[in-house]
C-alpha positions as CSV (number, residue, x, y, z in Angstrom):
1,X,27.3,8.8,-34.6
2,X,23.3,8.3,-34.6
3,X,21.2,10.6,-32.8
4,X,20.3,8.1,-30.1
5,X,24.1,7.5,-29.5
6,X,24.7,11.3,-29.4
7,X,21.9,11.6,-26.9
8,X,23.0,8.8,-24.6
9,X,26.6,10.2,-24.7
10,X,25.3,13.6,-23.7
11,X,22.9,12.2,-20.6
12,X,25.8,10.0,-19.5
13,X,28.1,13.4,-19.6
14,X,25.5,15.6,-17.9
15,X,25.0,12.6,-14.9
16,X,28.8,12.5,-14.6
17,X,29.4,16.4,-14.3
18,X,26.4,16.5,-11.7
19,X,28.0,13.9,-9.7
20,X,31.4,15.2,-9.8
21,X,30.2,18.6,-8.7
22,X,27.8,17.4,-6.1
23,X,31.1,15.7,-4.6
24,X,32.7,18.9,-4.2
25,X,33.6,20.1,-0.6
26,X,31.2,23.1,-0.8
27,X,28.2,21.0,-1.6
28,X,29.1,18.0,0.6
29,X,29.6,19.9,3.9
30,X,28.7,18.0,7.0
31,X,25.1,19.0,8.3
32,X,24.6,19.8,12.0
33,X,23.5,16.5,13.0
34,X,26.4,14.9,11.4
35,X,28.9,17.3,13.4
36,X,27.2,16.7,16.6
37,X,27.0,12.8,16.4
38,X,30.5,12.3,17.7
39,X,29.5,14.0,21.1
40,X,25.8,12.8,21.0
41,X,26.4,9.4,20.1
42,X,27.3,8.2,23.7
43,X,23.9,9.6,25.0
44,X,21.8,7.2,22.7
45,X,20.4,4.0,24.4
46,X,22.1,1.1,23.2
47,X,20.1,-1.7,21.6
48,X,21.2,-5.3,21.4
49,X,21.5,-6.6,18.3
50,X,19.2,-9.6,18.9
51,X,16.0,-7.3,18.9
52,X,17.3,-6.2,15.3
53,X,15.1,-7.2,12.4
54,X,16.6,-7.5,9.2
55,X,14.9,-6.1,6.3
56,X,14.0,-8.3,3.6
57,X,15.6,-7.3,0.4
58,X,14.1,-5.0,-2.4
59,X,15.0,-7.0,-5.5
60,X,15.6,-10.8,-5.9
61,X,19.4,-9.9,-5.9
62,X,20.6,-9.3,-2.4
63,X,24.2,-9.4,-3.4
64,X,23.8,-7.0,-6.2
65,X,21.5,-4.6,-3.9
66,X,24.2,-4.7,-1.2
67,X,26.7,-3.5,-3.9
68,X,24.6,-0.5,-5.0
69,X,23.1,0.3,-1.6
70,X,25.0,3.6,-1.8
71,X,23.1,4.5,-5.0
72,X,19.9,3.6,-3.6
73,X,20.6,5.7,-0.5
74,X,21.7,8.5,-2.4
75,X,18.5,8.4,-4.8
76,X,16.5,8.1,-1.8
77,X,17.9,11.3,-0.3
78,X,17.3,13.1,-3.3
79,X,13.6,11.8,-3.6
80,X,13.1,13.1,-0.1
81,X,14.5,16.2,-1.0
82,X,12.7,16.8,-4.1
83,X,9.1,15.1,-3.2
84,X,9.1,15.8,0.5
85,X,5.5,14.8,2.2
86,X,7.7,12.8,4.6
87,X,4.9,13.1,7.6
88,X,2.2,12.2,5.4
89,X,4.2,9.2,4.0
90,X,5.0,7.9,7.0
91,X,1.4,8.0,8.3
92,X,-0.2,5.9,4.9
93,X,2.8,3.5,5.9
94,X,1.4,2.9,9.2
95,X,-2.1,2.8,7.9
96,X,-1.1,0.2,5.5
97,X,0.2,-2.1,8.1
98,X,3.8,-1.6,6.8
99,X,6.6,-1.6,9.3
100,X,9.3,-0.3,6.7
101,X,11.1,2.9,7.4
102,X,10.7,5.8,5.3
103,X,14.2,5.8,3.8
104,X,13.1,2.2,2.6
105,X,9.9,3.2,0.8
106,X,12.2,6.0,-0.9
107,X,14.5,3.4,-2.1
108,X,11.8,1.4,-3.4
109,X,10.6,4.7,-5.2
110,X,14.0,5.0,-6.8
111,X,14.1,1.3,-7.8
112,X,10.4,1.7,-9.4
113,X,11.6,5.0,-11.1
114,X,15.0,2.9,-12.5
115,X,12.7,0.4,-13.7
116,X,10.1,2.8,-15.6
117,X,13.1,4.7,-16.9
118,X,14.7,1.5,-18.3
119,X,11.4,0.2,-19.6
120,X,10.5,3.7,-21.3
121,X,13.9,3.7,-22.8
122,X,13.7,0.5,-24.4
123,X,10.3,0.7,-25.7
124,X,11.0,4.5,-27.2
125,X,14.2,2.8,-29.1
126,X,12.8,-0.5,-30.1
127,X,9.3,0.6,-31.2
128,X,10.6,2.9,-34.0
129,X,13.4,0.5,-35.1
130,X,10.8,-2.1,-35.5
131,X,8.7,0.1,-37.7
132,X,11.9,0.7,-39.9
133,X,12.7,4.4,-38.8
134,X,15.5,5.7,-36.8
135,X,14.3,6.9,-33.4
136,X,14.6,10.7,-32.6
137,X,16.4,11.7,-29.4
138,X,14.1,14.1,-28.1
139,X,11.5,11.1,-28.1
140,X,14.0,8.8,-26.4
141,X,14.8,11.6,-23.7
142,X,10.8,12.3,-23.2
143,X,10.3,8.6,-23.0
144,X,13.1,8.1,-20.4
145,X,12.3,11.0,-18.2
146,X,8.2,9.9,-18.4
147,X,9.2,6.4,-17.4
148,X,11.3,7.6,-14.4
149,X,8.6,9.8,-13.2
150,X,5.7,7.2,-13.7
151,X,8.1,4.7,-11.7
152,X,8.4,7.1,-8.9
153,X,4.8,8.1,-8.7
154,X,3.5,4.6,-9.5
155,X,5.2,3.6,-6.2
156,X,3.3,6.2,-4.3
157,X,0.0,5.2,-6.0
158,X,0.7,1.6,-5.0
159,X,1.0,2.6,-1.3
160,X,-2.4,4.4,-1.6
161,X,-4.0,1.4,-2.9
162,X,-2.3,-0.8,-0.1
163,X,-4.0,1.6,2.4
164,X,-7.6,1.2,0.5
165,X,-7.1,-2.6,0.6
166,X,-6.2,-3.0,4.3
167,X,-8.9,-0.7,5.2
168,X,-11.5,-2.8,3.2
169,X,-10.5,-5.8,4.7
170,X,-10.8,-4.3,8.1
171,X,-14.4,-3.1,7.4
172,X,-15.3,-6.6,6.0
173,X,-13.7,-8.2,9.4
174,X,-15.3,-5.7,11.7
175,X,-19.1,-7.1,11.8
176,X,-17.9,-10.6,12.9
177,X,-15.3,-9.2,15.3
178,X,-18.3,-7.2,16.8
179,X,-20.4,-10.2,16.9
180,X,-17.7,-12.6,18.8
181,X,-17.2,-9.5,21.2
182,X,-21.0,-9.4,21.9
183,X,-21.3,-13.2,22.4
184,X,-18.3,-13.1,24.9
185,X,-20.1,-10.2,27.0
186,X,-23.4,-11.7,26.7
187,X,-21.7,-15.1,28.4
188,X,-20.6,-12.8,31.2
189,X,-17.0,-11.8,30.0
190,X,-15.4,-8.3,30.7
191,X,-14.8,-6.0,28.0
192,X,-10.8,-6.9,27.9
193,X,-11.7,-10.8,28.2
194,X,-14.2,-10.5,25.6
195,X,-11.6,-8.6,23.4
196,X,-9.1,-11.3,23.9
197,X,-11.1,-14.3,23.6
198,X,-12.5,-12.9,20.3
199,X,-9.1,-12.0,19.1
200,X,-7.8,-15.7,19.9
201,X,-10.2,-17.0,17.5
202,X,-9.9,-14.5,14.8
203,X,-7.1,-13.8,11.8
204,X,-7.1,-10.6,10.2
205,X,-5.9,-7.2,10.1
206,X,-8.2,-5.7,12.7
207,X,-7.4,-8.6,15.0
208,X,-3.8,-7.6,14.8
209,X,-4.8,-4.2,15.7
210,X,-6.7,-5.5,18.6
211,X,-3.8,-7.5,19.8
212,X,-1.8,-4.1,20.1
213,X,-4.6,-3.0,22.1
214,X,-4.3,-5.9,24.5
215,X,-0.7,-5.3,24.7
216,X,-1.3,-2.1,25.7
217,X,-3.7,-3.2,28.4
218,X,-1.4,-5.5,29.6
219,X,1.3,-2.6,30.0
220,X,-1.0,-0.8,32.3
221,X,-2.7,1.4,30.1
222,X,-6.3,2.1,30.7
223,X,-8.9,0.6,28.5
224,X,-10.4,3.9,27.2
225,X,-7.2,5.3,26.3
226,X,-5.9,2.1,24.9
227,X,-9.2,2.1,22.5
228,X,-8.3,5.5,21.6
229,X,-5.1,4.8,20.3
230,X,-7.1,2.2,18.4
231,X,-9.2,4.7,16.8
232,X,-6.1,6.9,16.1
233,X,-4.2,4.0,14.4
234,X,-7.3,3.0,12.4
235,X,-8.7,5.8,10.6
236,X,-11.8,4.1,9.2
237,X,-15.1,5.8,10.0
238,X,-16.9,2.7,10.9
239,X,-14.0,1.6,13.2
240,X,-13.8,5.0,15.0
241,X,-17.5,4.7,15.2
242,X,-17.4,1.3,16.9
243,X,-14.5,2.3,19.3
244,X,-16.3,5.6,20.4
245,X,-19.8,3.5,21.2
246,X,-17.6,1.0,23.3
247,X,-15.8,3.6,25.2
248,X,-19.1,5.4,26.0
249,X,-20.5,2.5,27.1
250,X,-17.8,1.0,29.3
251,X,-17.7,4.6,30.8
252,X,-21.4,5.3,31.5
253,X,-22.3,1.6,32.3
254,X,-24.6,1.0,29.5
255,X,-25.7,-2.5,28.2
256,X,-22.4,-3.2,26.4
257,X,-23.9,-6.3,24.6
258,X,-27.0,-4.3,23.1
259,X,-24.6,-1.6,21.9
260,X,-22.2,-4.0,20.2
261,X,-25.1,-6.2,18.7
262,X,-26.5,-2.6,17.1
263,X,-23.0,-1.5,15.9
264,X,-22.6,-4.8,14.3
265,X,-26.1,-4.5,12.6
266,X,-25.4,-0.8,11.3
267,X,-22.0,-1.9,9.8
268,X,-23.9,-4.7,7.9
269,X,-26.4,-2.6,6.7
270,X,-24.0,0.1,5.7
271,X,-21.9,-2.4,3.8
272,X,-25.0,-3.7,2.0
273,X,-26.1,0.1,1.0
274,X,-22.3,0.3,-0.4
275,X,-22.6,-2.8,-2.3
276,X,-25.8,-1.7,-4.1
277,X,-24.6,1.8,-4.7
278,X,-21.4,0.1,-6.1
279,X,-23.6,-2.1,-8.3
280,X,-25.5,0.8,-9.7
281,X,-22.3,2.6,-10.6
282,X,-20.9,-0.1,-12.2
283,X,-24.2,-1.7,-14.1
284,X,-22.7,-1.1,-17.4
285,X,-19.4,-3.0,-16.7
286,X,-21.7,-5.9,-15.2
287,X,-23.4,-6.0,-18.6
288,X,-20.1,-6.9,-20.2
289,X,-19.9,-10.6,-19.4
290,X,-23.5,-11.3,-19.9
291,X,-23.6,-9.4,-23.5
292,X,-20.2,-10.8,-24.8
293,X,-20.1,-14.3,-22.9
294,X,-23.2,-15.5,-21.9
295,X,-25.5,-14.2,-24.4
296,X,-23.4,-15.6,-27.5
297,X,-23.3,-19.1,-25.9
298,X,-27.1,-19.1,-25.2
299,X,-27.6,-18.2,-29.0
300,X,-25.2,-20.7,-30.3
301,X,-27.2,-23.4,-28.1
302,X,-30.6,-22.3,-29.5
303,X,-29.6,-22.1,-33.2
304,X,-27.1,-24.9,-33.6
305,X,-29.6,-27.7,-33.5
306,X,-31.7,-26.0,-36.2
307,X,-28.7,-25.3,-38.4
308,X,-27.2,-28.6,-38.0
309,X,-30.7,-30.3,-39.2
310,X,-30.8,-27.9,-42.0
311,X,-27.5,-29.1,-43.3
312,X,-28.5,-32.5,-42.8
313,X,-31.5,-31.9,-45.0
314,X,-29.7,-30.0,-47.7
315,X,-27.2,-32.9,-47.9
């Protein structure tokens, strides 16, 4: 029996023993919530199934996913117990504009971890075989563990990337939305009507957040409270500063159009400075297409006619 086969058999045996042990009565005792659930179930408000939104499948194979749903749920519970940080993850899910629940995110982490596990194991086995050598068992196990960890942490990194991209889109939309609100206020609209008119003609992440503000206002919430909730939902410093300036202008009666116009100009100036700083930090990378793409083409266009003339004379 080869070392790889022995390692896979040992790993299967360890996983099987762990599953058998975890299914024991001592380790599977019902929690306090599970024991109280039959007595408190009637106190929960009943929701109609018409308002229930079906979650999109995690994989392109919904039938197989339904069969493996207990495995995903158990893996999500294990990931939640090992990784923790539920409050921070839920906050980042809200900031990313994802309405997925925390268990679904943990299930996605399990799925990414299984994908990394399979890819790393396959690479650790195939690469030595292609080189004509037998893969060591320690390399296969180490690669599998690394792939599993990389998949789980990769989903967390991608969530952070989604938050940064959404905040960047909001920052890009803010000056235009501020100008639209400023134009409506200058034309004589009230702040609420100006926001509603601007949101009707805008499409983007920030306009959807302002739609939530309008929903709060229709529900009877005061204007300042609704705007403060917007600042709490969107932790972008420029958006928070814009909301603070709008709230202060409404509360103190200062000219709202001038405040909005100055805020939009400040945001555009800050974005221009950030682009200049980003270009200064990446000036070496900006030279790569010039040196390796543009310059060779220019040299080719300059030298080729002379080379062609000399080749014709030599003939």
